[in-house]
N, C-alpha and C positions, 0 to 999 in steps of 0.2 A: 689102484683107485685113490684119488686124492681125498683128503679129509674135507668134511663138510662142517662149516662153522655156523652154529645157531646162536643168535642173540636172544637171550632169555631175560624178560623183565617182569618182576613181581616184587611188590613191597612187603609181602609177608615172608619173613626170613625163613621160617620152617618150610613153607611151600617152595620157596626159591631153591633151597638146598635139596628138597625132595625131587623137584622137576629137573634140576641140574644133574643129579645122580641118575635119574631115569634116562635122560638123553645121553649122558656120558657112557652109561652101561650099554646103550644101543649103538655106540661107536661114533657119536657125533662129538666134535669139539664144541664146547659151550663157553660163551662169554656171558656171565650173569651180572645183571645190574638191578638195583633196588628202586629205580624210579624211571618215569617216562622221560624226564629231562636227561638223565644219564644215557638212556637208550638213544635218544635223538642225537645227543652229543657224539656218541660212538658211531652212529650211522653217518653223520656228517663229516666225521674224521677221515672217511675213506677206508676204514678197516674192512677187511674181507669178511663179509657177512653173506651167507647163502640162504638164510631163512630167519624169520622172526617169530618168537612165541612171546606174546605180551598179555599181561593182565589188562583189563579194561579200565578199572578204577584204581587210581593211586591216591595216596594221602594228599598230594599236592599236584597241580597241573604240571605238565600236560598229561592227558589221559592216553590210554592205549589206542583209541581211535586215531589220535594225532600221531602217535608213534608209527602206526601202519601207513598213514598218508605220507609221512616223510620218507619212509622206506620205499614206498611205491614211486615217489618223485625221483628218488635216486636210481631205482631199478623197477621199471613197470611190471616186471615178472616176479618180483620178490615174493616167495611163499610167506603167507601170514596165517598164524594160528592165534586166535584170541582165546583167552581163558577168563572165565568169570563165574561168580557165584550168583549174580543177579542182574545181568544186563543183556541177556540173550535176546530179549524182545527188541532191543535197540539195534541189533545187528543188521537187519534189513535196511534201515535208514542210515546207519553210521559206518558200517563195515565196508572195507574195500572189496571190489569184485573178486571172485575166485579165491575167497578166504574160507577158513573153517573156524567155527566157534565150538569150544568144549565148555560145558557147564560143570562147575565144581559141585560135587566131587566127581572125578572121572578116574579111570584106571591108567596105569602106566602104559598098558598096551594101546589104549585109545590115543594117548599123546604121541607115542611113537608112530602109530598108524597115520594120524593126521599129518604130522610133519613129513613122513615118507611119501604119502600120497601127493602132497603139494610139490615136493621136490621132484618126484617122478613125472609130474604133469608139466613141469617147467620146460619151456623150449630150450634146446641146446644153446649154450653160449657161443658166440663167435670166437674163433681163435684169436689170440693177440696178434696185432699187425707187427711187421718187422721194422716199422718206421722208427 
């Protein structure tokens, strides 16, 4: 089984470390960034990203809603998990379809379950062409 890489974006350092540890302990490769701008930069770089976990509100724009939209422009089936302490009510109008939102505080098991659920629901990728 090949490794699954999750892009994790949160500007609260302690939470970023905690979420990164949770996902790493669950067997995921994690690329952690502390801003929406860095997340978008990484997504646009062509880095191999299999799923995104993003906070919604960052100290500076862009926000997590924009991170998710960019991820879905690159890959329409990209699994997106939003994490937020206070923006869940905005999810219906700002979130991308087939995403999950976790309201802080949540358990490690909830984070792993949300990521795994979306990864498992993702359509299989087409094999690379020989061209």
